[in-house]
C-alpha angles and dihedrals in degrees: 000000000000122000119254113281138137090261092050091052092048092050091049092054094245107178100185126112116290130173108199100172131027139131117281099246099153130061114194124195102206129048099193134122097270099056092042091053094042120024097026091046089055091048091049090051091049089051091055102037105027106029093246088153097193136143122206124224108209119211123202100213096198131056119260108247117240108276091005127132107282102214093174091059092048091050091050093045087056091048090244092299123134138162118244124196118196111191141173141073122323120179089344094306126114110242130193109172126178126199133170105224112219105170095096116093101181145328124241128195110224090219106040094031099038096133092048090050093051090046088063087071088067092059106107091203094060109107110147134058120190126182146179109173094159125263090291092053098082100064133125110235110186091198090072112105131204090230094059118105091231120356116219103248124073094228089053091051089049092050090054090049093049091049091053088051091049091051091051102040107008093122094053122083117228097029096106122096141259101226118201112194116198102177116130098246131105115275091359096178095048091046090052091051091050090054093049092051090049091054091048088055096042092050094047095238116172124274090241088065092050089051090049091052091053100039105036102035131065115208105199123199109214142187116219123195124183130107106232115195095185129201109016097223096175093049102034098100094048093045092050090048091052092047095047094229138075114250114184092184101054111158133196136190143151121285092239116091134164130173124189115193121192109213146097119309090242087078087078089069092059100033108050097195093139093051089054091050094242127158095245125131123198109200141157091238124035095176099092089054092049089049090051092053096044095045099041108029101028093031091053090052095049097043093049112032102067094051090042092052092051087049090061104266123130109182134040097237093059090051089058090055092056111086094209099048094041090045091052091050093048092048089053091049102042101032103032112020106035094052089061095055129090105217119097111286095239091056090050095048092046089053091047090053090052090051091058090050091049092050089053092056105143091204097059125069097196106188117220091216089057090054090047092068111121093357093166095066090036093056089048095050101034108029109020095068090055091044093052093041091054092048092050093047100042103025089229139083122271101237100212096044090047090051089049089060090053089049088053092053092045092049090052093056103117134164103196131045117208137167088265096052144275114326118225133177132238119182091334095312126106126239130180123240112209124198142116108322094240090054092051090048089052092055092043090053088052096047092115097039121120118250090254093051093044095048092049094049094045096047094046094049101111091184087067101042108018089239141044107270093191084078090069102098112253095355098112093048092047093050091051090050091051092047091053090048091050090052091050102039110006133246094283093062090047090056092046092054090054095058 
């Protein structure tokens, strides 16, 4: 079989949308599975349905290790083309859609192709910069120098790029960039801008450049929401056989997608998401939508999976097929989490409904043990705000979220500490609890404590929660009661009693 290329598709009679030539209007720092299944998919759809007519230059922000897989080379060998499968449930129907994405022109490595990357700043058509350099990507590293080609940190690379743009077009209005940051940190766009301004100051760049950064560029904080499962290793051969070509950059994700972009409404004139029928919201405040995702989707995961695992389940989809576990999760979402949120109720319930569909995705085996990683910080970030909000609003404990805390403690009961983690037991079989080492050592030291002693010491541990949770009226007593019930009857029976 031939490798994926425009010629291969033409010879195979492919009749889907393809954009072979267009101006390079988007620079994207990050060439991985997520951005290609999310941002580049949206751009490809805008090209087809809204005349966006834009190619994307991908940038690999880290050096390829010697002898390592050179993704940039593979992307270029395939002329930027790749096959994307979006799969799952949509409106109760099973969906498995395939699309060849043709918006990518080429991929540059910021180390081996530094000069070519910087030359992109001289392109008058370039207008948008997107990025997802992981949560660690948006950091200010004072060791980075202006003379380095390139400096190590992504914000330093971006500062260099912006300065090149300023030198070329600084006197022309409208030649700055709309920058769409997709990293999973709070206020990602604003944090990126802060780092860039720090480098401008550290490197002694002129005030006119600083003014240009702030006046001619829009740093947008965004919320991205799509589970991307990436290269389908187990299916790759059969998919390539069915397609009639070899695609080394196959990508897969769920059908659900939602992008919230914080920025001025004039962005709609340049980014025709609505015209292309895409689930993208441009708003002056993305925070309520982030809160909705963290509290409902992530909070549902964290409040349900530990109890479900102890009840004998292993993957999320099977939990959704169990009336008791799914019922427990839905009760937590609709009765205890949604009432604490600020968006309109119909928006919240629609999102909650989509969460249940996403968890039922027949194409994703989402392991409960994978979700259990770092559950202490996850409960604090994802569940505790809803728990405390409910208590403040109703002057009583939310039963399911309270039980979820007891499930968390029960799950963290281990008897042996290894380099891999704390070893617990489920129905005679061992499982490994993974978290910060100090947290695992705390639970190991409490392995012989009574439920009352354990609950008190966990709830009062301000290092875990940032506050003393024994001060929440009735919480400690309720957790002890649930722990005793778990010991006597198991987590499944506890869930059943709450329905």
